[in-house]
MIDOSE-1310 file (N, C-alpha, C; in nm, 2 decimals, decimal comma, always signed):
residues 188
xxxx	+0,43/-1,70/+2,09/+0,41/-1,69/+1,95/+0,27/-1,65/+1,93; +0,25/-1,54/+1,85/+0,12/-1,48/+1,82/+0,09/-1,48/+1,68; -0,04/-1,49/+1,64/-0,08/-1,48/+1,51/-0,13/-1,34/+1,49; -0,07/-1,26/+1,40/-0,09/-1,12/+1,38/-0,15/-1,11/+1,24
xxxx	-0,26/-1,03/+1,23/-0,32/-1,00/+1,10/-0,29/-0,86/+1,06; -0,26/-0,84/+0,93/-0,24/-0,71/+0,87/-0,34/-0,70/+0,76; -0,43/-0,61/+0,77/-0,54/-0,59/+0,67/-0,54/-0,45/+0,62; -0,54/-0,43/+0,49/-0,53/-0,30/+0,43/-0,62/-0,29/+0,31
xxxx	-0,69/-0,18/+0,30/-0,75/-0,14/+0,17/-0,70/+0,00/+0,14; -0,72/+0,04/+0,01/-0,66/+0,17/-0,03/-0,73/+0,29/+0,01; -0,86/+0,28/+0,03/-0,94/+0,41/+0,06/-1,03/+0,38/+0,18; -1,08/+0,49/+0,24/-1,17/+0,48/+0,35/-1,30/+0,42/+0,31
xxxx	-1,34/+0,43/+0,18/-1,46/+0,39/+0,14/-1,46/+0,23/+0,11; -1,35/+0,17/+0,10/-1,34/+0,03/+0,07/-1,36/-0,05/+0,20; -1,40/-0,17/+0,19/-1,44/-0,26/+0,30/-1,33/-0,37/+0,32; -1,30/-0,39/+0,44/-1,20/-0,49/+0,48/-1,26/-0,63/+0,51
xxxx	-1,39/-0,64/+0,50/-1,47/-0,76/+0,53/-1,42/-0,88/+0,46; -1,39/-0,87/+0,33/-1,35/-0,99/+0,26/-1,22/-1,05/+0,31; -1,13/-0,96/+0,35/-1,00/-1,01/+0,41/-1,02/-1,08/+0,54; -1,11/-1,02/+0,63/-1,14/-1,09/+0,75/-1,21/-1,23/+0,73
xxxx	-1,30/-1,23/+0,63/-1,37/-1,35/+0,60/-1,27/-1,46/+0,55; -1,16/-1,42/+0,48/-1,06/-1,52/+0,43/-0,99/-1,58/+0,55; -0,96/-1,50/+0,65/-0,89/-1,55/+0,77/-0,99/-1,65/+0,84; -1,11/-1,62/+0,85/-1,21/-1,71/+0,92/-1,23/-1,84/+0,84
xxxx	-1,24/-1,83/+0,71/-1,25/-1,95/+0,62/-1,14/-2,04/+0,64; -1,02/-1,99/+0,66/-0,90/-2,07/+0,67/-0,88/-2,12/+0,81; -0,97/-2,08/+0,90/-0,96/-2,12/+1,04/-0,84/-2,06/+1,12; -0,81/-1,94/+1,08/-0,69/-1,87/+1,14/-0,75/-1,78/+1,25
xxxx	-0,70/-1,81/+1,37/-0,74/-1,72/+1,49/-0,63/-1,62/+1,50; -0,67/-1,49/+1,49/-0,57/-1,38/+1,50/-0,57/-1,33/+1,64; -0,45/-1,32/+1,70/-0,44/-1,26/+1,84/-0,45/-1,11/+1,83; -0,41/-1,05/+1,72/-0,41/-0,90/+1,71/-0,42/-0,87/+1,56
xxxx	-0,49/-0,76/+1,53/-0,50/-0,72/+1,39/-0,47/-0,57/+1,38; -0,39/-0,54/+1,27/-0,36/-0,41/+1,24/-0,43/-0,38/+1,11; -0,52/-0,28/+1,11/-0,60/-0,25/+0,99/-0,58/-0,11/+0,94; -0,57/-0,10/+0,81/-0,55/+0,04/+0,75/-0,64/+0,06/+0,63
xxxx	-0,67/+0,19/+0,61/-0,74/+0,23/+0,50/-0,66/+0,34/+0,43; -0,55/+0,29/+0,36/-0,45/+0,38/+0,31/-0,38/+0,31/+0,19; -0,34/+0,39/+0,10/-0,27/+0,33/-0,02/-0,14/+0,25/+0,03; -0,11/+0,15/-0,04/+0,01/+0,07/-0,01/+0,12/+0,10/-0,10
xxxx	+0,12/+0,22/-0,17/+0,22/+0,25/-0,26/+0,36/+0,28/-0,20; +0,36/+0,31/-0,07/+0,48/+0,33/+0,00/+0,47/+0,28/+0,15; +0,58/+0,29/+0,22/+0,58/+0,23/+0,36/+0,53/+0,33/+0,46; +0,49/+0,45/+0,43/+0,44/+0,55/+0,52/+0,30/+0,52/+0,57
xxxx	+0,29/+0,41/+0,64/+0,16/+0,37/+0,69/+0,16/+0,34/+0,84; +0,09/+0,41/+0,92/+0,10/+0,41/+1,06/+0,07/+0,26/+1,12; -0,03/+0,19/+1,07/-0,05/+0,06/+1,12/+0,05/-0,04/+1,08; +0,11/-0,02/+0,96/+0,22/-0,11/+0,92/+0,34/-0,09/+1,02
xxxx	+0,37/+0,03/+1,05/+0,48/+0,06/+1,14/+0,45/+0,01/+1,28; +0,33/+0,02/+1,32/+0,29/-0,03/+1,45/+0,30/-0,19/+1,45; +0,26/-0,25/+1,34/+0,27/-0,40/+1,34/+0,41/-0,44/+1,34; +0,50/-0,38/+1,27/+0,64/-0,41/+1,26/+0,70/-0,40/+1,40
xxxx	+0,66/-0,29/+1,47/+0,71/-0,27/+1,61/+0,66/-0,37/+1,71; +0,54/-0,41/+1,68/+0,47/-0,50/+1,78/+0,52/-0,65/+1,77; +0,54/-0,70/+1,65/+0,58/-0,84/+1,63/+0,71/-0,88/+1,70; +0,71/-1,00/+1,74/+0,83/-1,06/+1,81/+0,87/-1,19/+1,75
xxxx	+0,99/-1,24/+1,78/+1,04/-1,36/+1,73/+0,94/-1,47/+1,76; +0,91/-1,55/+1,65/+0,82/-1,66/+1,66/+0,68/-1,63/+1,62; +0,65/-1,50/+1,60/+0,51/-1,46/+1,56/+0,50/-1,49/+1,41; +0,37/-1,50/+1,37/+0,34/-1,51/+1,23/+0,25/-1,40/+1,19
xxxx	+0,28/-1,33/+1,08/+0,20/-1,23/+1,02/+0,12/-1,29/+0,91; -0,02/-1,28/+0,92/-0,10/-1,33/+0,81/-0,16/-1,21/+0,73; -0,15/-1,22/+0,60/-0,21/-1,13/+0,51/-0,30/-1,20/+0,41; -0,40/-1,13/+0,36/-0,49/-1,19/+0,26/-0,41/-1,21/+0,13
xxxx	-0,33/-1,12/+0,09/-0,24/-1,14/-0,03/-0,12/-1,04/-0,01; -0,02/-1,07/-0,09/+0,10/-0,99/-0,08/+0,08/-0,84/-0,12; -0,02/-0,82/-0,20/-0,05/-0,68/-0,25/-0,11/-0,60/-0,13; -0,15/-0,66/-0,02/-0,20/-0,59/+0,09/-0,08/-0,54/+0,17
xxxx	+0,03/-0,60/+0,16/+0,15/-0,57/+0,24/+0,23/-0,46/+0,16; +0,25/-0,48/+0,03/+0,33/-0,39/-0,05/+0,28/-0,39/-0,19; +0,31/-0,28/-0,26/+0,26/-0,26/-0,40/+0,37/-0,28/-0,50; +0,50/-0,29/-0,45/+0,61/-0,32/-0,55/+0,70/-0,42/-0,49
xxxx	+0,78/-0,48/-0,58/+0,87/-0,59/-0,54/+0,97/-0,54/-0,43; +1,03/-0,43/-0,45/+1,13/-0,39/-0,36/+1,08/-0,37/-0,22; +0,96/-0,30/-0,20/+0,90/-0,28/-0,07/+0,87/-0,41/-0,01; +0,81/-0,50/-0,09/+0,77/-0,63/-0,04/+0,88/-0,71/+0,02
xxxx	+0,99/-0,72/-0,06/+1,11/-0,79/-0,02/+1,17/-0,73/+0,10; +1,18/-0,60/+0,10/+1,23/-0,53/+0,22/+1,15/-0,56/+0,35; +1,02/-0,55/+0,33/+0,93/-0,58/+0,45/+0,95/-0,72/+0,50; +0,95/-0,81/+0,40/+0,96/-0,96/+0,44/+1,10/-0,98/+0,51
xxxx	+1,20/-0,92/+0,45/+1,33/-0,94/+0,50/+1,34/-0,88/+0,65; +1,28/-0,76/+0,66/+1,28/-0,70/+0,80/+1,21/-0,78/+0,90; +1,10/-0,84/+0,86/+1,02/-0,93/+0,95/+1,10/-1,06/+0,98; +1,16/-1,11/+0,87/+1,24/-1,24/+0,89/+1,36/-1,21/+0,99
xxxx	+1,42/-1,10/+0,98/+1,53/-1,06/+1,07/+1,49/-1,06/+1,22; +1,36/-1,03/+1,24/+1,30/-1,03/+1,37/+1,25/-1,17/+1,41; +1,27/-1,27/+1,32/+1,22/-1,41/+1,35/+1,07/-1,42/+1,33; +1,02/-1,34/+1,24/+0,87/-1,34/+1,21/+0,85/-1,40/+1,07
xxxx	+0,75/-1,49/+1,07/+0,71/-1,55/+0,94/+0,59/-1,47/+0,88; +0,59/-1,46/+0,75/+0,48/-1,40/+0,68/+0,41/-1,50/+0,60; +0,28/-1,51/+0,61/+0,20/-1,61/+0,54/+0,09/-1,53/+0,46; +0,09/-1,56/+0,33/-0,02/-1,50/+0,24/-0,12/-1,61/+0,21
xxxx	-0,24/-1,58/+0,24/-0,35/-1,67/+0,21/-0,38/-1,69/+0,06; -0,39/-1,58/-0,01/-0,43/-1,59/-0,15/-0,32/-1,67/-0,23; -0,20/-1,63/-0,21/-0,09/-1,70/-0,28/-0,05/-1,83/-0,22; -0,10/-1,86/-0,10/-0,07/-1,98/-0,03/+0,08/-2,00/-0,01
xxxx	+0,15/-1,89/+0,03/+0,29/-1,90/+0,05/+0,33/-1,87/+0,20; +0,43/-1,93/+0,24/+0,48/-1,91/+0,37/+0,63/-1,88/+0,36; +0,67/-1,76/+0,41/+0,81/-1,72/+0,39/+0,91/-1,79/+0,48; +0,86/-1,89/+0,56/+0,95/-1,97/+0,64/+1,01/-2,08/+0,55
xxxx	+0,96/-2,09/+0,43/+1,01/-2,20/+0,34/+1,08/-2,14/+0,23; +1,18/-2,21/+0,17/+1,26/-2,16/+0,06/+1,16/-2,14/-0,06; +1,07/-2,23/-0,08/+0,97/-2,22/-0,19/+0,89/-2,09/-0,18; +0,85/-2,06/-0,06/+0,77/-1,94/-0,03/+0,85/-1,81/-0,06
xxxx	+0,98/-1,81/-0,03/+1,06/-1,70/-0,05/+1,09/-1,68/-0,21; +1,11/-1,79/-0,27/+1,12/-1,79/-0,42/+1,00/-1,74/-0,49; +0,89/-1,80/-0,45/+0,76/-1,76/-0,52/+0,72/-1,62/-0,49; +0,75/-1,56/-0,37/+0,71/-1,42/-0,35/+0,79/-1,33/-0,44
xxxx	+0,91/-1,37/-0,47/+1,00/-1,29/-0,56/+0,94/-1,30/-0,70; +0,90/-1,41/-0,75/+0,84/-1,43/-0,88/+0,71/-1,35/-0,89; +0,62/-1,37/-0,80/+0,49/-1,31/-0,81/+0,49/-1,16/-0,81; +0,57/-1,11/-0,72/+0,58/-0,96/-0,71/+0,65/-0,91/-0,83
xxxx	+0,75/-0,98/-0,89/+0,81/-0,94/-1,01/+0,71/-0,93/-1,13; +0,62/-1,03/-1,14/+0,52/-1,03/-1,24/+0,42/-0,91/-1,22; +0,38/-0,89/-1,09/+0,29/-0,78/-1,06/+0,35/-0,65/-1,10; +0,48/-0,63/-1,07/+0,55/-0,50/-1,10/+0,55/-0,49/-1,25
xxxx	+0,58/-0,59/-1,32/+0,59/-0,59/-1,47/+0,45/-0,55/-1,52; +0,34/-0,60/-1,47/+0,21/-0,57/-1,52/+0,18/-0,42/-1,50; +0,21/-0,37/-1,38/+0,19/-0,23/-1,35/+0,27/-0,14/-1,44; +0,40/-0,18/-1,46/+0,48/-0,10/-1,55/+0,43/-0,10/-1,70
xxxx	+0,38/-0,21/-1,74/+0,32/-0,22/-1,87/+0,19/-0,13/-1,89; +0,11/-0,13/-1,78/-0,01/-0,04/-1,78/+0,03/+0,10/-1,79; +0,13/+0,14/-1,71/+0,18/+0,28/-1,71/+0,24/+0,32/-1,85; +0,31/+0,22/-1,91/+0,37/+0,25/-2,04/+0,26/+0,27/-2,15
xxxx	+0,15/+0,18/-2,14/+0,04/+0,20/-2,24/-0,03/+0,33/-2,21; -0,05/+0,36/-2,09/-0,12/+0,49/-2,05/-0,04/+0,61/-2,11; +0,09/+0,61/-2,09/+0,18/+0,71/-2,14/+0,17/+0,72/-2,29; +0,17/+0,61/-2,36/+0,15/+0,61/-2,50/+0,02/+0,67/-2,55
xxxx	-0,09/+0,63/-2,48/-0,22/+0,68/-2,51/-0,23/+0,83/-2,49; -0,17/+0,88/-2,38/-0,17/+1,03/-2,35/-0,09/+1,10/-2,46; +0,03/+1,04/-2,50/+0,11/+1,11/-2,61/+0,03/+1,12/-2,74; -0,05/+1,01/-2,77/-0,13/+1,01/-2,89/-0,24/+1,12/-2,88
xxxx	-0,30/+1,12/-2,77/-0,41/+1,22/-2,74/-0,36/+1,36/-2,75; -0,24/+1,39/-2,69/-0,18/+1,52/-2,70/-0,15/+1,56/-2,84; -0,09/+1,46/-2,92/-0,06/+1,49/-3,06/-0,18/+1,52/-3,14; -0,29/+1,47/-3,10/-0,42/+1,49/-3,17/-0,49/+1,61/-3,11
xxxx	-0,43/+1,68/-3,01/-0,49/+1,79/-2,95/-0,61/+1,76/-2,86; -0,62/+1,64/-2,82/-0,74/+1,60/-2,73/-0,70/+1,60/-2,58; -0,58/+1,63/-2,55/-0,54/+1,62/-2,41/-0,50/+1,75/-2,36; -0,60/+1,83/-2,32/-0,57/+1,96/-2,26/-0,62/+1,97/-2,12
xxxx	-0,56/+1,90/-2,03/-0,60/+1,89/-1,89/-0,57/+2,02/-1,82; -0,67/+2,09/-1,77/-0,64/+2,22/-1,70/-0,56/+2,20/-1,57; -0,48/+2,29/-1,54/-0,40/+2,28/-1,42/-0,48/+2,33/-1,30; -0,49/+2,25/-1,20/-0,56/+2,29/-1,08/-0,47/+2,36/-0,99
xxxx	-0,50/+2,48/-0,95/-0,42/+2,56/-0,86/-0,43/+2,50/-0,71; -0,33/+2,52/-0,64/-0,33/+2,48/-0,50/-0,41/+2,59/-0,42; -0,49/+2,55/-0,32/-0,57/+2,65/-0,25/-0,47/+2,74/-0,17; -0,52/+2,86/-0,14/-0,44/+2,96/-0,07/-0,39/+2,91/+0,06
xxxx	-0,46/+2,82/+0,13/-0,41/+2,77/+0,26/-0,34/+2,64/+0,25; -0,29/+2,61/+0,13/-0,22/+2,48/+0,11/-0,11/+2,45/+0,21; -0,02/+2,55/+0,24/+0,09/+2,52/+0,33/+0,04/+2,48/+0,47; -0,07/+2,55/+0,51/-0,13/+2,51/+0,64/-0,19/+2,37/+0,64
xxxx	-0,26/+2,34/+0,53/-0,32/+2,21/+0,52/-0,22/+2,10/+0,51; -0,11/+2,13/+0,43/-0,01/+2,03/+0,42/+0,06/+2,00/+0,55; +0,08/+2,11/+0,63/+0,14/+2,10/+0,76/+0,05/+2,01/+0,85; -0,07/+2,03/+0,85/-0,17/+1,95/+0,92/-0,16/+1,80/+0,88
xxxx	-0,15/+1,78/+0,75/-0,14/+1,64/+0,69/-0,01/+1,58/+0,75; +0,10/+1,65/+0,74/+0,23/+1,59/+0,79/+0,22/+1,56/+0,94; +0,14/+1,63/+1,02/+0,13/+1,61/+1,16/+0,02/+1,50/+1,19; -0,03/+1,44/+1,08/-0,14/+1,34/+1,09/-0,27/+1,39/+1,15
xxxx	-0,29/+1,52/+1,14/-0,42/+1,58/+1,18/-0,52/+1,56/+1,07; -0,48/+1,54/+0,94/-0,56/+1,52/+0,83/-0,51/+1,39/+0,76; -0,61/+1,32/+0,71/-0,58/+1,20/+0,63/-0,57/+1,25/+0,48; -0,51/+1,17/+0,40/-0,50/+1,20/+0,26/-0,64/+1,22/+0,20
xxxx	-0,73/+1,14/+0,24/-0,87/+1,14/+0,19/-0,93/+1,28/+0,23; -0,92/+1,31/+0,35/-0,98/+1,44/+0,40/-0,91/+1,56/+0,34; -0,78/+1,55/+0,32/-0,71/+1,66/+0,26/-0,75/+1,68/+0,11; -0,77/+1,57/+0,04/-0,81/+1,58/-0,10/-0,95/+1,64/-0,10
xxxx	-1,04/+1,60/-0,01/-1,17/+1,65/-0,01/-1,17/+1,80/+0,02; -1,09/+1,85/+0,11/-1,08/+1,99/+0,15/-1,03/+2,07/+0,03; -0,94/+2,01/-0,05/-0,89/+2,08/-0,17/-0,97/+2,06/-0,29; -1,07/+1,97/-0,28/-1,16/+1,94/-0,39/-1,09/+1,89/-0,51
xxxx	-0,99/+1,79/-0,48/-0,91/+1,73/-0,59/-0,91/+1,58/-0,57; -0,86/+1,51/-0,67/-0,84/+1,37/-0,66/-0,72/+1,34/-0,57; -0,72/+1,22/-0,52/-0,60/+1,18/-0,44/-0,47/+1,17/-0,53; -0,49/+1,13/-0,65/-0,37/+1,13/-0,74/-0,30/+1,27/-0,75
xxxx	-0,39/+1,37/-0,77/-0,33/+1,50/-0,78/-0,28/+1,54/-0,64; -0,34/+1,51/-0,53/-0,29/+1,54/-0,40/-0,15/+1,48/-0,38; -0,14/+1,35/-0,42/+0,00/+1,29/-0,40/+0,10/+1,35/-0,49; +0,06/+1,41/-0,60/+0,15/+1,48/-0,69/+0,20/+1,61/-0,61
xxxx	+0,10/+1,68/-0,55/+0,13/+1,80/-0,48/+0,22/+1,77/-0,36; +0,19/+1,66/-0,29/+0,28/+1,62/-0,17/+0,42/+1,59/-0,22; +0,43/+1,52/-0,33/+0,56/+1,49/-0,38/+0,64/+1,61/-0,42; +0,57/+1,71/-0,48/+0,63/+1,84/-0,51/+0,68/+1,91/-0,38
xxxx	+0,60/+1,90/-0,27/+0,64/+1,96/-0,14/+0,77/+1,89/-0,09; +0,77/+1,76/-0,10/+0,89/+1,69/-0,04/+1,02/+1,72/-0,12; +1,00/+1,73/-0,26/+1,12/+1,75/-0,34/+1,15/+1,90/-0,35; +1,06/+1,98/-0,32/+1,08/+2,13/-0,34/+1,15/+2,19/-0,22
């Protein structure tokens, strides 16, 4: 039985120190840590995949908070279910929940549902604000063209030769625009 840590921040510029400090403050000795600097918006995360492959029955995965593991309710519940099927417990320090208990499983569902609701409300308000700005003629965002070598850069990204951060820098665009372009490639 091993204690496994999963630590994630959304960008390369962010620091994981606070999460490690939380483990130390709680007196948790981690046998192995999987650390990522990548958005948690989907499951396409190399260290997450490596952690899932690594854990064995009886192991416990420690996270600073459930938002480090997943950004939406469905992904979180799927991940927890997948780990539980392997006989692995997930413990969140911030929420003080342990998925080996019925209360922990119930509370994870409630908390992630509330978090998803909050994100949906923010998106709704943002869309309303954009609609108002467009109606007032204040929202004329110029369309940024893809660079001439986009197909080559995208292929390198898919082969994990480039990170999202480095790809966005090379294209001189925001990561949100990059993810929009990537989504277009996948759907197109």
